[in-house]
Legacy VTK file of the C-alpha trace (Angstrom):
# vtk DataFile Version 3.0
C-alpha trace
ASCII
DATASET POLYDATA
POINTS 314 float
-39.987 -19.549 -50.033
-36.328 -19.937 -51.201
-36.663 -15.677 -53.297
-37.434 -14.750 -49.677
-35.039 -16.195 -47.264
-32.234 -14.885 -49.717
-32.949 -10.746 -48.346
-33.371 -11.664 -44.289
-30.162 -14.223 -44.889
-28.341 -10.971 -46.585
-29.371 -8.680 -43.502
-28.869 -11.145 -41.329
-24.755 -11.879 -42.255
-24.691 -7.938 -42.569
-25.893 -7.184 -39.212
-23.541 -10.285 -37.695
-20.513 -9.106 -39.705
-21.530 -5.628 -38.180
-21.536 -6.759 -34.612
-18.071 -9.028 -35.413
-16.684 -5.202 -36.237
-17.675 -3.554 -34.019
-16.630 -6.173 -31.276
-13.416 -6.139 -32.508
-13.289 -2.298 -33.169
-13.942 -1.716 -28.733
-10.939 -4.105 -28.748
-8.659 -2.530 -30.761
-9.733 0.905 -29.515
-9.672 -0.505 -25.809
-6.143 -1.707 -26.754
-4.919 1.859 -28.329
-5.695 3.432 -25.052
-3.614 0.924 -22.911
-0.748 1.535 -24.697
-1.179 5.364 -24.734
-2.597 5.622 -21.039
-0.789 3.133 -19.595
2.825 5.052 -18.287
0.151 8.061 -17.994
-1.246 6.104 -15.302
0.882 4.312 -13.430
2.784 7.336 -13.157
0.399 9.733 -12.161
0.078 6.359 -9.240
3.421 6.689 -8.468
3.028 10.422 -8.211
-0.065 9.990 -5.873
2.109 7.685 -3.576
5.359 9.881 -3.185
3.299 13.255 -2.631
2.046 11.865 -0.176
5.361 10.462 1.574
6.642 14.125 1.190
3.979 15.354 2.720
3.896 13.068 5.760
8.185 12.947 5.982
7.534 16.819 5.186
5.298 17.124 8.193
6.999 15.070 10.630
10.418 16.957 10.281
10.028 19.741 11.523
10.928 18.303 14.976
14.534 18.167 13.747
14.769 21.837 11.032
17.278 23.261 12.794
21.218 23.066 12.667
21.378 21.962 16.494
19.144 19.313 15.534
20.517 15.120 16.874
19.581 14.540 12.991
21.727 17.290 11.170
24.843 16.809 13.264
24.179 12.932 12.595
24.351 13.906 8.925
27.373 15.729 8.797
29.262 13.564 10.911
28.420 10.751 8.501
29.716 13.433 5.010
33.126 13.832 7.238
33.312 9.547 6.938
32.762 10.266 3.189
35.246 13.317 2.962
37.748 10.870 4.582
37.673 8.041 2.892
36.692 5.527 5.632
32.882 4.463 4.253
32.432 2.635 1.132
30.518 3.101 -2.014
27.153 1.115 -2.118
28.072 -0.405 1.037
25.187 -2.517 2.994
26.616 -1.658 6.211
26.752 1.714 5.709
23.231 4.780 6.036
19.924 4.130 5.222
20.321 0.009 7.533
19.844 0.333 10.569
16.265 1.803 10.929
16.322 2.044 14.485
19.733 4.554 14.339
18.412 7.266 12.321
14.664 7.000 14.039
16.918 8.052 16.597
17.911 10.470 15.488
14.847 12.535 14.289
14.576 11.073 10.681
12.071 8.140 10.675
11.761 5.890 7.644
14.578 7.397 6.965
13.177 10.400 4.508
15.325 13.381 4.319
13.873 15.274 2.221
12.767 15.182 -1.387
13.804 15.725 -4.963
12.586 17.413 -8.253
13.676 17.516 -11.924
11.339 18.907 -13.868
12.990 18.000 -16.893
12.399 14.400 -16.036
8.964 14.970 -14.648
9.638 13.941 -10.839
8.774 14.791 -7.554
10.186 11.722 -5.433
11.071 11.453 -1.641
14.404 10.851 -1.290
15.257 7.959 0.973
18.527 7.179 3.341
20.038 4.804 1.920
19.649 1.963 -1.480
17.751 -0.907 0.213
15.314 -2.647 -2.422
12.522 -1.434 -0.051
13.703 2.395 -0.603
14.025 2.175 -4.725
10.832 1.379 -4.997
9.439 4.157 -3.363
11.455 6.821 -4.310
14.814 8.238 -5.240
17.616 6.518 -2.410
20.963 7.542 -1.546
23.622 5.224 -2.861
25.762 4.221 0.511
28.809 6.008 0.924
27.572 8.628 -0.669
27.216 12.202 0.562
24.228 13.782 1.700
22.377 16.703 0.907
22.653 19.218 3.296
24.813 21.107 0.279
28.576 21.021 1.625
31.498 21.621 -0.557
33.675 18.555 -1.529
30.094 16.798 -1.430
28.655 14.501 -4.602
25.011 13.359 -3.383
24.572 10.006 -4.659
20.575 9.529 -6.062
19.638 5.744 -7.322
16.365 5.241 -8.801
14.416 2.345 -10.861
14.073 2.724 -14.754
13.214 -0.847 -16.468
9.208 -1.088 -17.422
9.356 -4.427 -14.807
9.779 -1.717 -11.621
8.913 1.416 -10.623
10.362 3.859 -13.574
10.567 6.538 -11.678
13.851 7.313 -13.226
12.584 6.741 -17.088
12.684 9.488 -18.286
16.712 9.859 -17.421
17.380 10.328 -20.605
15.600 13.157 -20.950
18.598 15.577 -18.732
20.399 17.826 -20.701
23.384 19.913 -19.877
22.160 22.653 -18.554
18.730 21.270 -17.285
17.913 22.308 -13.047
17.012 19.605 -10.029
15.796 20.925 -6.645
16.629 19.022 -3.041
14.374 19.899 -0.149
15.448 19.524 3.185
14.463 19.989 6.784
17.089 22.596 7.124
17.999 24.333 3.348
16.440 24.258 -0.050
19.207 23.488 -2.599
19.691 24.434 -6.529
21.867 22.406 -8.486
22.094 22.421 -12.774
23.580 19.902 -14.218
27.321 19.916 -15.760
28.261 16.120 -17.425
26.371 13.483 -18.004
28.365 9.953 -18.137
27.814 6.051 -18.935
29.615 4.306 -16.817
30.374 0.078 -15.741
28.175 -0.397 -12.702
31.852 -1.080 -10.617
33.661 2.410 -11.897
33.045 3.985 -7.840
35.598 6.973 -9.212
32.541 8.431 -11.370
30.566 8.896 -8.398
33.329 10.358 -5.177
33.338 12.557 -3.959
35.737 15.931 -5.917
36.973 18.247 -3.484
35.778 21.896 -3.370
32.769 20.942 -5.444
28.770 20.910 -4.056
27.125 17.693 -6.258
24.258 15.214 -7.157
24.955 12.557 -9.438
21.261 10.927 -10.039
22.139 6.647 -11.490
20.437 4.574 -13.419
20.936 1.386 -14.326
21.633 1.601 -19.137
20.438 0.981 -21.616
16.627 1.347 -20.400
15.108 -2.293 -19.533
18.770 -4.190 -18.791
21.208 -3.633 -15.795
24.222 -3.952 -17.859
25.635 -0.324 -17.710
25.287 2.833 -15.434
23.309 6.103 -16.642
24.899 8.881 -14.444
23.585 13.326 -14.589
26.562 15.114 -12.617
24.753 18.546 -11.482
27.062 20.883 -9.955
25.709 23.701 -6.646
24.105 26.943 -8.341
22.992 30.155 -6.348
22.115 32.164 -10.185
19.105 34.081 -8.946
17.503 33.110 -11.881
18.143 28.666 -11.256
16.801 29.577 -7.671
13.699 31.722 -8.634
12.980 28.580 -11.547
11.838 26.468 -8.286
8.777 28.642 -7.274
6.455 26.911 -4.651
3.947 26.348 -7.732
6.418 24.998 -9.695
7.922 22.485 -7.536
6.398 19.940 -8.731
7.360 17.733 -11.633
5.346 18.885 -14.930
1.948 18.536 -16.221
2.095 18.577 -19.624
-1.137 17.284 -22.174
-0.581 13.462 -22.195
-0.676 13.804 -26.010
1.829 16.976 -26.426
3.860 14.606 -24.250
3.984 11.674 -25.702
5.036 12.820 -29.131
7.602 15.120 -27.659
8.821 11.705 -25.292
8.967 9.918 -28.572
10.891 12.464 -30.437
13.298 12.903 -28.490
17.048 10.630 -28.902
18.133 7.589 -26.798
20.569 5.463 -26.513
17.706 2.375 -25.324
16.398 0.782 -28.082
13.128 -0.619 -25.583
12.590 2.936 -24.157
12.268 3.622 -28.487
10.065 0.982 -28.811
7.945 1.932 -25.432
7.384 5.181 -26.385
6.688 5.202 -30.363
4.085 2.273 -28.682
2.254 4.342 -27.492
1.853 7.015 -29.987
0.875 3.824 -32.198
-1.926 3.769 -29.251
-2.879 7.290 -29.404
-2.808 7.155 -33.663
-4.870 4.779 -32.506
-6.912 5.986 -30.318
-7.507 9.159 -32.999
-8.170 6.671 -36.133
-10.831 4.139 -35.239
-13.384 5.993 -34.079
-12.851 8.434 -36.856
-12.591 5.415 -39.163
-16.076 4.221 -37.707
-17.731 7.854 -38.324
-16.617 7.785 -42.117
-17.860 4.127 -42.375
-21.826 4.396 -40.249
-22.153 7.513 -42.660
-21.143 5.811 -45.831
-23.665 3.118 -44.513
-26.199 5.913 -44.232
-25.754 7.042 -48.208
-26.010 3.742 -49.759
-29.225 2.696 -47.497
-30.458 6.438 -48.842
-30.165 5.745 -52.155
-30.632 2.323 -52.903
-34.020 3.605 -51.432
LINES 1 315
314 0 1 2 3 4 5 6 7 8 9 10 11 12 13 14 15 16 17 18 19 20 21 22 23 24 25 26 27 28 29 30 31 32 33 34 35 36 37 38 39 40 41 42 43 44 45 46 47 48 49 50 51 52 53 54 55 56 57 58 59 60 61 62 63 64 65 66 67 68 69 70 71 72 73 74 75 76 77 78 79 80 81 82 83 84 85 86 87 88 89 90 91 92 93 94 95 96 97 98 99 100 101 102 103 104 105 106 107 108 109 110 111 112 113 114 115 116 117 118 119 120 121 122 123 124 125 126 127 128 129 130 131 132 133 134 135 136 137 138 139 140 141 142 143 144 145 146 147 148 149 150 151 152 153 154 155 156 157 158 159 160 161 162 163 164 165 166 167 168 169 170 171 172 173 174 175 176 177 178 179 180 181 182 183 184 185 186 187 188 189 190 191 192 193 194 195 196 197 198 199 200 201 202 203 204 205 206 207 208 209 210 211 212 213 214 215 216 217 218 219 220 221 222 223 224 225 226 227 228 229 230 231 232 233 234 235 236 237 238 239 240 241 242 243 244 245 246 247 248 249 250 251 252 253 254 255 256 257 258 259 260 261 262 263 264 265 266 267 268 269 270 271 272 273 274 275 276 277 278 279 280 281 282 283 284 285 286 287 288 289 290 291 292 293 294 295 296 297 298 299 300 301 302 303 304 305 306 307 308 309 310 311 312 313
């Protein structure tokens, strides 16, 4: 009797081992898929929300799309106060703190336009005021810096979250290189700027974001290194009217780049970065991709080997 049970027991053990391998394989595959797909999924959800806000704001702001509107005059007067040095940078009582005042001039929810930066893969609403609530929803105008009206002697400082515990809208700011473009669309104009300088400064370095006489600037600002609030990472852009730069933002292209996730993951991982946590996160995503590819290949190869062994044994 024992001689007949042994083969059955061995077969049962092989089946049990096969089930364990299958369960472990599925778990590892899902872990790899999560590592690889989560940033894409999270970015996709955030982008859908941002697009909805931009569309809604564009429709509502049609009523103020004139330089004679109360909203435009309000922002012009605000910019004069910025140039005069009357306002303190990041003053919590500056622009954006009074929702009722903004609504009274026709800027419901304080959305003044949209920001598109292809090299960061972002297309975001621009909120007036860097409040905690606004930072959760898009790019935010730092109080005490210029509103985006395309004026000389202005510096539009737009802040955004970056860390993995936040929405990470400015996550890829280190991908921006000198010469890259951004576009700002408001009810009054479409403005294009070219990156001219990249800075890493202390959090209290207000001079780096002040107005510079005669220059029309936009400065993107976020925390640095990635995942910390130790310093600030700035990319300074200057207004360009070069026809080639303006043509780079056609109606079809005025959204975030839609690079294939596989290419996107590998390209990002190979980019230089001063943020160790960001490097680890990017290579973890590549590792997830490798698991997703390697595991099915291994499973097929294992199944083929098993089939060949059974045929030889038969």
